[in-house]
N, C-alpha and C positions, 0 to 999 in steps of 0.2 A: 455434469455438471451444468448445469444454467446459471450464468452470473450475469444480472441485471445491468443495462447499461443506464449512466447515472445522467441524463443530455445538459439540465440547467443546475450542476454544482456549483453554488455561490461562495462557500465561506461558512456555509451551515453543515452540519451534519445532515445527510439524507440516508434513509431508512429505508431499504425496502421490503415494503409490504408481500410480497409471493417470497422471499429468502429469505428474509430478516439479514441481510448484509447493509453492512452501512460503510455510508464513502466517507473519510475519515482526514481526504485531503487531495491536493493534485500537485503534480510536479513537473517543471518542463528539463528537457537535457538539454546541456549546456553544448557551445560548439567543441568543449574539450570530454563529452560523453558524462559530467556528472548530474547528480540528483540526488535534489536535496529533500531529507526526509521531513515530511509537514513538522509542525510542535508537537499538534495531537497526537500524531502517530507514536511517537518519541516519547510523550507521555506515558499515554496508554499503555504501551507493548516493553516501558523500562528499558529503551534502545538508550546506548551511553557511548560518547567517545574512546575507542579501541575495541569497538565490537565486532564481530568479525558476519558478515551477512550472505549469508547464499541466495541466490539466484534460481527457482528450482520451474521447470517447466511440465505440466502438468494438463491432457487435454487440451493443445495450442494456449494455454494461458501460463504466464509466468506469475511466481509467488514470491517473495521476498519475505525470508525466515533467517533466524539467529542459526548462527552455522551449528549451536549446540543441538538443534530440535531436528534437524536434517537425521 
């Protein structure tokens, strides 16, 4: 699986022509190792307070999915 690198993300959706993947946002890890899910991602995927998320590793990449999707 080839996931493209988005070097110039500045708040706008970036779509890779090669793979049709869309960059929806970025987040930094806090000193408590917490991450904020960007609003655009929350709205598009209907994440809500109390949802359980899973971090899934595949081929050296980490994916964030709702636990019911695993």
